[in-house]
VOMISE-628696 format. One record per atom (N, C-alpha, C, O): x, y, z; atom name. Coordinates in nm, 2 decimals. Last residue first. Layout:
BEGIN
<site><xx>X</xx><yy>Y</yy><zz>Z</zz><atom>CA</atom></site>
...
//
This chain:
BEGIN
<site><xx>1.23</xx><yy>-1.16</yy><zz>1.07</zz><atom>N</atom></site>
<site><xx>1.37</xx><yy>-1.20</yy><zz>1.03</zz><atom>CA</atom></site>
<site><xx>1.47</xx><yy>-1.19</yy><zz>1.15</zz><atom>C</atom></site>
<site><xx>1.59</xx><yy>-1.22</yy><zz>1.13</zz><atom>O</atom></site>
<site><xx>0.99</xx><yy>-1.07</yy><zz>1.16</zz><atom>N</atom></site>
<site><xx>1.02</xx><yy>-1.22</yy><zz>1.18</zz><atom>CA</atom></site>
<site><xx>1.16</xx><yy>-1.25</yy><zz>1.14</zz><atom>C</atom></site>
<site><xx>1.20</xx><yy>-1.37</yy><zz>1.16</zz><atom>O</atom></site>
<site><xx>0.96</xx><yy>-0.80</yy><zz>1.10</zz><atom>N</atom></site>
<site><xx>0.93</xx><yy>-0.85</yy><zz>1.23</zz><atom>CA</atom></site>
<site><xx>0.99</xx><yy>-0.99</yy><zz>1.26</zz><atom>C</atom></site>
<site><xx>1.03</xx><yy>-1.02</yy><zz>1.37</zz><atom>O</atom></site>
<site><xx>1.04</xx><yy>-0.78</yy><zz>0.83</zz><atom>N</atom></site>
<site><xx>1.11</xx><yy>-0.70</yy><zz>0.93</zz><atom>CA</atom></site>
<site><xx>1.09</xx><yy>-0.76</yy><zz>1.07</zz><atom>C</atom></site>
<site><xx>1.18</xx><yy>-0.78</yy><zz>1.15</zz><atom>O</atom></site>
<site><xx>0.84</xx><yy>-0.94</yy><zz>0.72</zz><atom>N</atom></site>
<site><xx>0.98</xx><yy>-0.98</yy><zz>0.70</zz><atom>CA</atom></site>
<site><xx>1.07</xx><yy>-0.91</yy><zz>0.81</zz><atom>C</atom></site>
<site><xx>1.15</xx><yy>-0.97</yy><zz>0.87</zz><atom>O</atom></site>
<site><xx>0.61</xx><yy>-0.79</yy><zz>0.78</zz><atom>N</atom></site>
<site><xx>0.63</xx><yy>-0.92</yy><zz>0.84</zz><atom>CA</atom></site>
<site><xx>0.78</xx><yy>-0.97</yy><zz>0.83</zz><atom>C</atom></site>
<site><xx>0.83</xx><yy>-1.03</yy><zz>0.92</zz><atom>O</atom></site>
<site><xx>0.66</xx><yy>-0.58</yy><zz>0.61</zz><atom>N</atom></site>
<site><xx>0.65</xx><yy>-0.56</yy><zz>0.75</zz><atom>CA</atom></site>
<site><xx>0.67</xx><yy>-0.69</yy><zz>0.83</zz><atom>C</atom></site>
<site><xx>0.75</xx><yy>-0.69</yy><zz>0.93</zz><atom>O</atom></site>
<site><xx>0.65</xx><yy>-0.71</yy><zz>0.36</zz><atom>N</atom></site>
<site><xx>0.77</xx><yy>-0.64</yy><zz>0.40</zz><atom>CA</atom></site>
<site><xx>0.77</xx><yy>-0.62</yy><zz>0.55</zz><atom>C</atom></site>
<site><xx>0.87</xx><yy>-0.64</yy><zz>0.62</zz><atom>O</atom></site>
<site><xx>0.38</xx><yy>-0.78</yy><zz>0.36</zz><atom>N</atom></site>
<site><xx>0.48</xx><yy>-0.88</yy><zz>0.35</zz><atom>CA</atom></site>
<site><xx>0.61</xx><yy>-0.83</yy><zz>0.40</zz><atom>C</atom></site>
<site><xx>0.69</xx><yy>-0.90</yy><zz>0.47</zz><atom>O</atom></site>
<site><xx>0.26</xx><yy>-0.53</yy><zz>0.36</zz><atom>N</atom></site>
<site><xx>0.23</xx><yy>-0.62</yy><zz>0.48</zz><atom>CA</atom></site>
<site><xx>0.34</xx><yy>-0.73</yy><zz>0.48</zz><atom>C</atom></site>
<site><xx>0.40</xx><yy>-0.76</yy><zz>0.58</zz><atom>O</atom></site>
<site><xx>0.34</xx><yy>-0.44</yy><zz>0.11</zz><atom>N</atom></site>
<site><xx>0.38</xx><yy>-0.37</yy><zz>0.23</zz><atom>CA</atom></site>
<site><xx>0.36</xx><yy>-0.46</yy><zz>0.36</zz><atom>C</atom></site>
<site><xx>0.45</xx><yy>-0.46</yy><zz>0.44</zz><atom>O</atom></site>
<site><xx>0.20</xx><yy>-0.63</yy><zz>-0.05</zz><atom>N</atom></site>
<site><xx>0.35</xx><yy>-0.61</yy><zz>-0.06</zz><atom>CA</atom></site>
<site><xx>0.40</xx><yy>-0.54</yy><zz>0.07</zz><atom>C</atom></site>
<site><xx>0.50</xx><yy>-0.59</yy><zz>0.12</zz><atom>O</atom></site>
<site><xx>-0.06</xx><yy>-0.57</yy><zz>0.01</zz><atom>N</atom></site>
<site><xx>-0.01</xx><yy>-0.70</yy><zz>0.05</zz><atom>CA</atom></site>
<site><xx>0.15</xx><yy>-0.70</yy><zz>0.04</zz><atom>C</atom></site>
<site><xx>0.21</xx><yy>-0.76</yy><zz>0.13</zz><atom>O</atom></site>
<site><xx>-0.08</xx><yy>-0.32</yy><zz>-0.10</zz><atom>N</atom></site>
<site><xx>-0.10</xx><yy>-0.34</yy><zz>0.05</zz><atom>CA</atom></site>
<site><xx>-0.04</xx><yy>-0.47</yy><zz>0.09</zz><atom>C</atom></site>
<site><xx>0.03</xx><yy>-0.48</yy><zz>0.20</zz><atom>O</atom></site>
<site><xx>-0.05</xx><yy>-0.37</yy><zz>-0.37</zz><atom>N</atom></site>
<site><xx>0.05</xx><yy>-0.29</yy><zz>-0.30</zz><atom>CA</atom></site>
<site><xx>0.04</xx><yy>-0.31</yy><zz>-0.15</zz><atom>C</atom></site>
<site><xx>0.15</xx><yy>-0.32</yy><zz>-0.08</zz><atom>O</atom></site>
<site><xx>-0.28</xx><yy>-0.52</yy><zz>-0.41</zz><atom>N</atom></site>
<site><xx>-0.15</xx><yy>-0.59</yy><zz>-0.42</zz><atom>CA</atom></site>
<site><xx>-0.04</xx><yy>-0.51</yy><zz>-0.36</zz><atom>C</atom></site>
<site><xx>0.05</xx><yy>-0.56</yy><zz>-0.30</zz><atom>O</atom></site>
<site><xx>-0.47</xx><yy>-0.32</yy><zz>-0.37</zz><atom>N</atom></site>
<site><xx>-0.47</xx><yy>-0.44</yy><zz>-0.28</zz><atom>CA</atom></site>
<site><xx>-0.33</xx><yy>-0.51</yy><zz>-0.29</zz><atom>C</atom></site>
<site><xx>-0.28</xx><yy>-0.55</yy><zz>-0.19</zz><atom>O</atom></site>
<site><xx>-0.41</xx><yy>-0.15</yy><zz>-0.58</zz><atom>N</atom></site>
<site><xx>-0.39</xx><yy>-0.10</yy><zz>-0.44</zz><atom>CA</atom></site>
<site><xx>-0.39</xx><yy>-0.22</yy><zz>-0.34</zz><atom>C</atom></site>
<site><xx>-0.31</xx><yy>-0.22</yy><zz>-0.25</zz><atom>O</atom></site>
<site><xx>-0.47</xx><yy>-0.32</yy><zz>-0.79</zz><atom>N</atom></site>
<site><xx>-0.34</xx><yy>-0.27</yy><zz>-0.78</zz><atom>CA</atom></site>
<site><xx>-0.31</xx><yy>-0.22</yy><zz>-0.64</zz><atom>C</atom></site>
<site><xx>-0.20</xx><yy>-0.24</yy><zz>-0.58</zz><atom>O</atom></site>
<site><xx>-0.75</xx><yy>-0.35</yy><zz>-0.75</zz><atom>N</atom></site>
<site><xx>-0.66</xx><yy>-0.47</yy><zz>-0.74</zz><atom>CA</atom></site>
<site><xx>-0.51</xx><yy>-0.42</yy><zz>-0.72</zz><atom>C</atom></site>
<site><xx>-0.44</xx><yy>-0.48</yy><zz>-0.64</zz><atom>O</atom></site>
<site><xx>-0.82</xx><yy>-0.09</yy><zz>-0.82</zz><atom>N</atom></site>
<site><xx>-0.85</xx><yy>-0.14</yy><zz>-0.68</zz><atom>CA</atom></site>
<site><xx>-0.76</xx><yy>-0.26</yy><zz>-0.66</zz><atom>C</atom></site>
<site><xx>-0.70</xx><yy>-0.27</yy><zz>-0.55</zz><atom>O</atom></site>
<site><xx>-0.74</xx><yy>-0.08</yy><zz>-1.09</zz><atom>N</atom></site>
<site><xx>-0.69</xx><yy>0.02</yy><zz>-0.99</zz><atom>CA</atom></site>
<site><xx>-0.71</xx><yy>-0.04</yy><zz>-0.85</zz><atom>C</atom></site>
<site><xx>-0.61</xx><yy>-0.03</yy><zz>-0.77</zz><atom>O</atom></site>
<site><xx>-0.91</xx><yy>-0.28</yy><zz>-1.20</zz><atom>N</atom></site>
<site><xx>-0.76</xx><yy>-0.30</yy><zz>-1.20</zz><atom>CA</atom></site>
<site><xx>-0.69</xx><yy>-0.20</yy><zz>-1.10</zz><atom>C</atom></site>
<site><xx>-0.60</xx><yy>-0.24</yy><zz>-1.03</zz><atom>O</atom></site>
<site><xx>-1.15</xx><yy>-0.15</yy><zz>-1.18</zz><atom>N</atom></site>
<site><xx>-1.13</xx><yy>-0.28</yy><zz>-1.10</zz><atom>CA</atom></site>
<site><xx>-0.98</xx><yy>-0.30</yy><zz>-1.09</zz><atom>C</atom></site>
<site><xx>-0.93</xx><yy>-0.35</yy><zz>-0.99</zz><atom>O</atom></site>
<site><xx>-1.11</xx><yy>0.05</yy><zz>-1.37</zz><atom>N</atom></site>
<site><xx>-1.14</xx><yy>0.08</yy><zz>-1.23</zz><atom>CA</atom></site>
<site><xx>-1.11</xx><yy>-0.04</yy><zz>-1.14</zz><atom>C</atom></site>
<site><xx>-1.05</xx><yy>-0.02</yy><zz>-1.03</zz><atom>O</atom></site>
<site><xx>-1.08</xx><yy>-0.10</yy><zz>-1.60</zz><atom>N</atom></site>
<site><xx>-0.97</xx><yy>-0.02</yy><zz>-1.55</zz><atom>CA</atom></site>
<site><xx>-0.99</xx><yy>0.02</yy><zz>-1.41</zz><atom>C</atom></site>
<site><xx>-0.89</xx><yy>0.03</yy><zz>-1.33</zz><atom>O</atom></site>
<site><xx>-1.33</xx><yy>-0.23</yy><zz>-1.62</zz><atom>N</atom></site>
<site><xx>-1.21</xx><yy>-0.31</yy><zz>-1.59</zz><atom>CA</atom></site>
<site><xx>-1.10</xx><yy>-0.22</yy><zz>-1.54</zz><atom>C</atom></site>
<site><xx>-1.02</xx><yy>-0.27</yy><zz>-1.46</zz><atom>O</atom></site>
<site><xx>-1.62</xx><yy>-0.15</yy><zz>-1.46</zz><atom>N</atom></site>
<site><xx>-1.52</xx><yy>-0.10</yy><zz>-1.55</zz><atom>CA</atom></site>
<site><xx>-1.39</xx><yy>-0.17</yy><zz>-1.52</zz><atom>C</atom></site>
<site><xx>-1.34</xx><yy>-0.16</yy><zz>-1.41</zz><atom>O</atom></site>
<site><xx>-1.77</xx><yy>-0.22</yy><zz>-1.25</zz><atom>N</atom></site>
<site><xx>-1.81</xx><yy>-0.28</yy><zz>-1.38</zz><atom>CA</atom></site>
<site><xx>-1.71</xx><yy>-0.24</yy><zz>-1.49</zz><atom>C</atom></site>
<site><xx>-1.72</xx><yy>-0.29</yy><zz>-1.60</zz><atom>O</atom></site>
<site><xx>-1.72</xx><yy>-0.07</yy><zz>-1.04</zz><atom>N</atom></site>
<site><xx>-1.65</xx><yy>-0.20</yy><zz>-1.04</zz><atom>CA</atom></site>
<site><xx>-1.68</xx><yy>-0.28</yy><zz>-1.17</zz><atom>C</atom></site>
<site><xx>-1.62</xx><yy>-0.38</yy><zz>-1.20</zz><atom>O</atom></site>
<site><xx>-1.67</xx><yy>0.27</yy><zz>-1.13</zz><atom>N</atom></site>
<site><xx>-1.75</xx><yy>0.16</yy><zz>-1.10</zz><atom>CA</atom></site>
<site><xx>-1.67</xx><yy>0.03</yy><zz>-1.11</zz><atom>C</atom></site>
<site><xx>-1.58</xx><yy>0.02</yy><zz>-1.19</zz><atom>O</atom></site>
<site><xx>-1.64</xx><yy>0.63</yy><zz>-1.07</zz><atom>N</atom></site>
<site><xx>-1.58</xx><yy>0.50</yy><zz>-1.10</zz><atom>CA</atom></site>
<site><xx>-1.68</xx><yy>0.39</yy><zz>-1.06</zz><atom>C</atom></site>
<site><xx>-1.77</xx><yy>0.41</yy><zz>-0.98</zz><atom>O</atom></site>
<site><xx>-1.81</xx><yy>0.83</yy><zz>-1.01</zz><atom>N</atom></site>
<site><xx>-1.72</xx><yy>0.85</yy><zz>-1.12</zz><atom>CA</atom></site>
<site><xx>-1.65</xx><yy>0.72</yy><zz>-1.16</zz><atom>C</atom></site>
<site><xx>-1.62</xx><yy>0.70</yy><zz>-1.28</zz><atom>O</atom></site>
<site><xx>-1.97</xx><yy>0.80</yy><zz>-0.79</zz><atom>N</atom></site>
<site><xx>-2.02</xx><yy>0.74</yy><zz>-0.92</zz><atom>CA</atom></site>
<site><xx>-1.93</xx><yy>0.76</yy><zz>-1.03</zz><atom>C</atom></site>
<site><xx>-1.95</xx><yy>0.72</yy><zz>-1.15</zz><atom>O</atom></site>
<site><xx>-1.89</xx><yy>0.87</yy><zz>-0.55</zz><atom>N</atom></site>
<site><xx>-1.95</xx><yy>0.98</yy><zz>-0.63</zz><atom>CA</atom></site>
<site><xx>-2.00</xx><yy>0.92</yy><zz>-0.76</zz><atom>C</atom></site>
<site><xx>-2.08</xx><yy>0.99</yy><zz>-0.83</zz><atom>O</atom></site>
<site><xx>-1.77</xx><yy>0.64</yy><zz>-0.46</zz><atom>N</atom></site>
<site><xx>-1.89</xx><yy>0.69</yy><zz>-0.39</zz><atom>CA</atom></site>
<site><xx>-1.96</xx><yy>0.79</yy><zz>-0.47</zz><atom>C</atom></site>
<site><xx>-2.08</xx><yy>0.80</yy><zz>-0.47</zz><atom>O</atom></site>
<site><xx>-1.54</xx><yy>0.63</yy><zz>-0.63</zz><atom>N</atom></site>
<site><xx>-1.65</xx><yy>0.52</yy><zz>-0.63</zz><atom>CA</atom></site>
<site><xx>-1.78</xx><yy>0.57</yy><zz>-0.57</zz><atom>C</atom></site>
<site><xx>-1.88</xx><yy>0.55</yy><zz>-0.63</zz><atom>O</atom></site>
<site><xx>-1.41</xx><yy>0.86</yy><zz>-0.54</zz><atom>N</atom></site>
<site><xx>-1.45</xx><yy>0.85</yy><zz>-0.68</zz><atom>CA</atom></site>
<site><xx>-1.56</xx><yy>0.74</yy><zz>-0.70</zz><atom>C</atom></site>
<site><xx>-1.65</xx><yy>0.75</yy><zz>-0.78</zz><atom>O</atom></site>
<site><xx>-1.35</xx><yy>0.79</yy><zz>-0.28</zz><atom>N</atom></site>
<site><xx>-1.44</xx><yy>0.90</yy><zz>-0.30</zz><atom>CA</atom></site>
<site><xx>-1.49</xx><yy>0.90</yy><zz>-0.45</zz><atom>C</atom></site>
<site><xx>-1.61</xx><yy>0.93</yy><zz>-0.47</zz><atom>O</atom></site>
<site><xx>-1.18</xx><yy>0.58</yy><zz>-0.32</zz><atom>N</atom></site>
<site><xx>-1.30</xx><yy>0.55</yy><zz>-0.26</zz><atom>CA</atom></site>
<site><xx>-1.40</xx><yy>0.66</yy><zz>-0.28</zz><atom>C</atom></site>
<site><xx>-1.52</xx><yy>0.64</yy><zz>-0.31</zz><atom>O</atom></site>
<site><xx>-0.96</xx><yy>0.72</yy><zz>-0.44</zz><atom>N</atom></site>
<site><xx>-1.03</xx><yy>0.62</yy><zz>-0.52</zz><atom>CA</atom></site>
<site><xx>-1.17</xx><yy>0.59</yy><zz>-0.46</zz><atom>C</atom></site>
<site><xx>-1.27</xx><yy>0.57</yy><zz>-0.53</zz><atom>O</atom></site>
<site><xx>-0.88</xx><yy>0.88</yy><zz>-0.22</zz><atom>N</atom></site>
<site><xx>-0.93</xx><yy>0.94</yy><zz>-0.35</zz><atom>CA</atom></site>
<site><xx>-1.01</xx><yy>0.84</yy><zz>-0.43</zz><atom>C</atom></site>
<site><xx>-1.12</xx><yy>0.87</yy><zz>-0.48</zz><atom>O</atom></site>
<site><xx>-0.81</xx><yy>0.67</yy><zz>-0.04</zz><atom>N</atom></site>
<site><xx>-0.91</xx><yy>0.77</yy><zz>-0.01</zz><atom>CA</atom></site>
<site><xx>-0.97</xx><yy>0.83</yy><zz>-0.13</zz><atom>C</atom></site>
<site><xx>-1.09</xx><yy>0.84</yy><zz>-0.15</zz><atom>O</atom></site>
<site><xx>-0.60</xx><yy>0.55</yy><zz>-0.19</zz><atom>N</atom></site>
<site><xx>-0.72</xx><yy>0.47</yy><zz>-0.15</zz><atom>CA</atom></site>
<site><xx>-0.84</xx><yy>0.56</yy><zz>-0.12</zz><atom>C</atom></site>
<site><xx>-0.95</xx><yy>0.54</yy><zz>-0.15</zz><atom>O</atom></site>
<site><xx>-0.41</xx><yy>0.75</yy><zz>-0.19</zz><atom>N</atom></site>
<site><xx>-0.47</xx><yy>0.70</yy><zz>-0.32</zz><atom>CA</atom></site>
<site><xx>-0.60</xx><yy>0.63</yy><zz>-0.29</zz><atom>C</atom></site>
<site><xx>-0.69</xx><yy>0.64</yy><zz>-0.37</zz><atom>O</atom></site>
<site><xx>-0.36</xx><yy>0.77</yy><zz>0.08</zz><atom>N</atom></site>
<site><xx>-0.41</xx><yy>0.88</yy><zz>0.01</zz><atom>CA</atom></site>
<site><xx>-0.47</xx><yy>0.84</yy><zz>-0.12</zz><atom>C</atom></site>
<site><xx>-0.58</xx><yy>0.89</yy><zz>-0.16</zz><atom>O</atom></site>
<site><xx>-0.25</xx><yy>0.51</yy><zz>0.13</zz><atom>N</atom></site>
<site><xx>-0.38</xx><yy>0.55</yy><zz>0.20</zz><atom>CA</atom></site>
<site><xx>-0.44</xx><yy>0.67</yy><zz>0.12</zz><atom>C</atom></site>
<site><xx>-0.56</xx><yy>0.67</yy><zz>0.10</zz><atom>O</atom></site>
<site><xx>-0.02</xx><yy>0.52</yy><zz>-0.02</zz><atom>N</atom></site>
<site><xx>-0.12</xx><yy>0.42</yy><zz>-0.06</zz><atom>CA</atom></site>
<site><xx>-0.26</xx><yy>0.46</yy><zz>0.01</zz><atom>C</atom></site>
<site><xx>-0.36</xx><yy>0.45</yy><zz>-0.06</zz><atom>O</atom></site>
<site><xx>0.12</xx><yy>0.71</yy><zz>0.13</zz><atom>N</atom></site>
<site><xx>0.09</xx><yy>0.73</yy><zz>-0.01</zz><atom>CA</atom></site>
<site><xx>-0.02</xx><yy>0.64</yy><zz>-0.05</zz><atom>C</atom></site>
<site><xx>-0.12</xx><yy>0.69</yy><zz>-0.12</zz><atom>O</atom></site>
<site><xx>0.15</xx><yy>0.56</yy><zz>0.37</zz><atom>N</atom></site>
<site><xx>0.08</xx><yy>0.69</yy><zz>0.37</zz><atom>CA</atom></site>
<site><xx>0.04</xx><yy>0.73</yy><zz>0.23</zz><atom>C</atom></site>
<site><xx>-0.07</xx><yy>0.78</yy><zz>0.21</zz><atom>O</atom></site>
<site><xx>0.30</xx><yy>0.34</yy><zz>0.27</zz><atom>N</atom></site>
<site><xx>0.17</xx><yy>0.32</yy><zz>0.33</zz><atom>CA</atom></site>
<site><xx>0.09</xx><yy>0.45</yy><zz>0.33</zz><atom>C</atom></site>
<site><xx>-0.03</xx><yy>0.45</yy><zz>0.30</zz><atom>O</atom></site>
<site><xx>0.54</xx><yy>0.47</yy><zz>0.21</zz><atom>N</atom></site>
<site><xx>0.46</xx><yy>0.40</yy><zz>0.11</zz><atom>CA</atom></site>
<site><xx>0.32</xx><yy>0.38</yy><zz>0.15</zz><atom>C</atom></site>
<site><xx>0.23</xx><yy>0.40</yy><zz>0.07</zz><atom>O</atom></site>
<site><xx>0.62</xx><yy>0.55</yy><zz>0.46</zz><atom>N</atom></site>
<site><xx>0.60</xx><yy>0.65</yy><zz>0.36</zz><atom>CA</atom></site>
<site><xx>0.52</xx><yy>0.59</yy><zz>0.25</zz><atom>C</atom></site>
<site><xx>0.42</xx><yy>0.66</yy><zz>0.20</zz><atom>O</atom></site>
<site><xx>0.65</xx><yy>0.30</yy><zz>0.59</zz><atom>N</atom></site>
<site><xx>0.55</xx><yy>0.40</yy><zz>0.64</zz><atom>CA</atom></site>
<site><xx>0.52</xx><yy>0.51</yy><zz>0.54</zz><atom>C</atom></site>
<site><xx>0.41</xx><yy>0.55</yy><zz>0.52</zz><atom>O</atom></site>
<site><xx>0.86</xx><yy>0.19</yy><zz>0.43</zz><atom>N</atom></site>
<site><xx>0.73</xx><yy>0.13</yy><zz>0.44</zz><atom>CA</atom></site>
<site><xx>0.62</xx><yy>0.23</yy><zz>0.49</zz><atom>C</atom></site>
<site><xx>0.51</xx><yy>0.23</yy><zz>0.43</zz><atom>O</atom></site>
<site><xx>1.07</xx><yy>0.36</yy><zz>0.50</zz><atom>N</atom></site>
<site><xx>1.02</xx><yy>0.36</yy><zz>0.36</zz><atom>CA</atom></site>
<site><xx>0.88</xx><yy>0.30</yy><zz>0.35</zz><atom>C</atom></site>
<site><xx>0.80</xx><yy>0.34</yy><zz>0.28</zz><atom>O</atom></site>
<site><xx>1.09</xx><yy>0.30</yy><zz>0.77</zz><atom>N</atom></site>
<site><xx>1.06</xx><yy>0.43</yy><zz>0.73</zz><atom>CA</atom></site>
<site><xx>1.01</xx><yy>0.44</yy><zz>0.59</zz><atom>C</atom></site>
<site><xx>0.91</xx><yy>0.51</yy><zz>0.56</zz><atom>O</atom></site>
<site><xx>1.16</xx><yy>0.02</yy><zz>0.74</zz><atom>N</atom></site>
<site><xx>1.04</xx><yy>0.06</yy><zz>0.81</zz><atom>CA</atom></site>
<site><xx>0.99</xx><yy>0.20</yy><zz>0.77</zz><atom>C</atom></site>
<site><xx>0.88</xx><yy>0.23</yy><zz>0.75</zz><atom>O</atom></site>
<site><xx>1.41</xx><yy>0.04</yy><zz>0.62</zz><atom>N</atom></site>
<site><xx>1.30</xx><yy>-0.03</yy><zz>0.55</zz><atom>CA</atom></site>
<site><xx>1.16</xx><yy>0.01</yy><zz>0.61</zz><atom>C</atom></site>
<site><xx>1.07</xx><yy>0.03</yy><zz>0.54</zz><atom>O</atom></site>
<site><xx>1.55</xx><yy>0.18</yy><zz>0.82</zz><atom>N</atom></site>
<site><xx>1.53</xx><yy>0.24</yy><zz>0.69</zz><atom>CA</atom></site>
<site><xx>1.41</xx><yy>0.18</yy><zz>0.62</zz><atom>C</atom></site>
<site><xx>1.33</xx><yy>0.25</yy><zz>0.56</zz><atom>O</atom></site>
<site><xx>1.54</xx><yy>-0.02</yy><zz>1.02</zz><atom>N</atom></site>
<site><xx>1.49</xx><yy>0.11</yy><zz>1.05</zz><atom>CA</atom></site>
<site><xx>1.46</xx><yy>0.18</yy><zz>0.91</zz><atom>C</atom></site>
<site><xx>1.35</xx><yy>0.25</yy><zz>0.90</zz><atom>O</atom></site>
<site><xx>1.68</xx><yy>-0.23</yy><zz>0.89</zz><atom>N</atom></site>
<site><xx>1.54</xx><yy>-0.25</yy><zz>0.92</zz><atom>CA</atom></site>
<site><xx>1.47</xx><yy>-0.11</yy><zz>0.95</zz><atom>C</atom></site>
<site><xx>1.35</xx><yy>-0.09</yy><zz>0.91</zz><atom>O</atom></site>
<site><xx>1.93</xx><yy>-0.11</yy><zz>0.88</zz><atom>N</atom></site>
<site><xx>1.86</xx><yy>-0.15</yy><zz>0.76</zz><atom>CA</atom></site>
<site><xx>1.71</xx><yy>-0.16</yy><zz>0.78</zz><atom>C</atom></site>
<site><xx>1.63</xx><yy>-0.12</yy><zz>0.70</zz><atom>O</atom></site>
<site><xx>1.98</xx><yy>-0.09</yy><zz>1.16</zz><atom>N</atom></site>
<site><xx>1.97</xx><yy>0.03</yy><zz>1.08</zz><atom>CA</atom></site>
<site><xx>1.90</xx><yy>0.00</yy><zz>0.94</zz><atom>C</atom></site>
<site><xx>1.83</xx><yy>0.09</yy><zz>0.89</zz><atom>O</atom></site>
<site><xx>1.99</xx><yy>-0.36</yy><zz>1.22</zz><atom>N</atom></site>
<site><xx>1.89</xx><yy>-0.27</yy><zz>1.28</zz><atom>CA</atom></site>
<site><xx>1.87</xx><yy>-0.15</yy><zz>1.20</zz><atom>C</atom></site>
<site><xx>1.76</xx><yy>-0.10</yy><zz>1.18</zz><atom>O</atom></site>
<site><xx>2.21</xx><yy>-0.44</yy><zz>1.07</zz><atom>N</atom></site>
<site><xx>2.08</xx><yy>-0.49</yy><zz>1.04</zz><atom>CA</atom></site>
<site><xx>1.97</xx><yy>-0.41</yy><zz>1.10</zz><atom>C</atom></site>
<site><xx>1.87</xx><yy>-0.39</yy><zz>1.04</zz><atom>O</atom></site>
<site><xx>2.41</xx><yy>-0.29</yy><zz>1.20</zz><atom>N</atom></site>
<site><xx>2.38</xx><yy>-0.27</yy><zz>1.06</zz><atom>CA</atom></site>
<site><xx>2.25</xx><yy>-0.32</yy><zz>1.02</zz><atom>C</atom></site>
<site><xx>2.17</xx><yy>-0.26</yy><zz>0.94</zz><atom>O</atom></site>
<site><xx>2.41</xx><yy>-0.41</yy><zz>1.45</zz><atom>N</atom></site>
<site><xx>2.37</xx><yy>-0.27</yy><zz>1.44</zz><atom>CA</atom></site>
<site><xx>2.33</xx><yy>-0.24</yy><zz>1.29</zz><atom>C</atom></site>
<site><xx>2.24</xx><yy>-0.17</yy><zz>1.27</zz><atom>O</atom></site>
<site><xx>2.51</xx><yy>-0.67</yy><zz>1.38</zz><atom>N</atom></site>
<site><xx>2.38</xx><yy>-0.65</yy><zz>1.44</zz><atom>CA</atom></site>
<site><xx>2.32</xx><yy>-0.51</yy><zz>1.43</zz><atom>C</atom></site>
<site><xx>2.21</xx><yy>-0.49</yy><zz>1.39</zz><atom>O</atom></site>
//
């Protein structure tokens, strides 16, 4: 039981680190869209947004695994 709690604690710490990094990337990307440097009409820019969305879904899935396991 203790080993599982410790594993979940490490997973949560990693999750929080990853989410902080993801938030920084999202803020920069948002600023670039607002400034006109990026556009949704560019496939590479759209792919970046989708990549952030997929990363967020992955973090959410991991958080739910920790909560419901």
